[in-house]
Structure formats: structure tokens, C-alpha cells
N, C-alpha and C positions, 0 to 999 in steps of 0.2 A: 448574509455576510457581505459587507462591502470591501472586497479584497483590495481595490485601488487605494482605499483609505488606510490599509495596513502598512506596516513598516516596509518601505521600498516596493510597495505593490505586491507583497508576498505574504501569505499566511503560513507561518512556520509550523511544520508538523513535528519535527524533532531535530535535535542538534547534538553533536558530539562535543561542542564547545560552548562556553557560557555566553559569549557575545557574537557568535556567528552561526547563522542557520545553515544546516547542511542538507535539509530536505524540506521542500515547501510546495505549496500550490499557488499558482498565479491566476487561475480562473475558477469560477464556481462549479464548472463541470468536472473537475478532476476529483477522483475519489479512489480509495484503496480499501481492500478488505484483508485483514490479517487473521491468521490462525496461529495460536501459540499453544504448543502441547509439551507435556513432560514425557520424554522418552528415556526411561531408565535413569532418571535423575538429571538428565540434561535437557535444556530448553531447545526446542526446534521451532523456528518461525518461518512460515510460508505466507507469501503475499501475492495478490494479483491486483493490478491497478489500471485505472483508465486516466491517462493524462493528456491525450491528444485526440481532438475531434476528427482528425483525418484517418484514424484507425478504423478499418472495416468492422462494422458492428457484428458481422458473422464471426470474425476472428475473436472478438471479445466474448461472444457467447461460447465459443469453443474453449477459450482459455478459462472461462468461468466453470464450465462443465468439468474440465480436467481438475481445476482447483477444488471443486466440491467433491470430486471422487477420491481424493487422497485420503488414505487411511494409514495410520501409524500402528504397527503391531510389534509386540515383543516376541522373539523366538528363542527364549532362554531354554 
């Protein structure tokens, strides 16, 4: 993807308004992983993202391990 060729040099991920982007990527190295689960009829969204190359890769590995270990359970 050629992000500089996108609108204002941003690739819009999602927006809460029709003509204004509220969340975007400005480089090709940015990425996020989302988990969406149903918890007793309610939606839970958990995300981990990488948006800054200056972040220590070890911290990102730790964040990813925590993210991957999350388990939702019902205790009815």
C-alpha cells in the first residue's frame, strides 16, 4: 500500500464520523490485532497495536504474550 498516496497521507482504519477519520495508520509498519468476543450477550473488544518503531521489541513481545493469554469465562 502506498500510504503517502492516500488521503492526507493516512490510511483510515475506522471513523466515528462520515467525513472525518478518527483512527488511521501513517506508515506501513503500523498494525493492530483485535479480539472480539461475546461475553454473556455483550461485546468485548481487546486490541494490541504496534504504531511506533521506537517501541522496544521486547516490550511488544510481552504485550503480545499478555494479549494472547487473555481468556474470557462466564461464572454464572
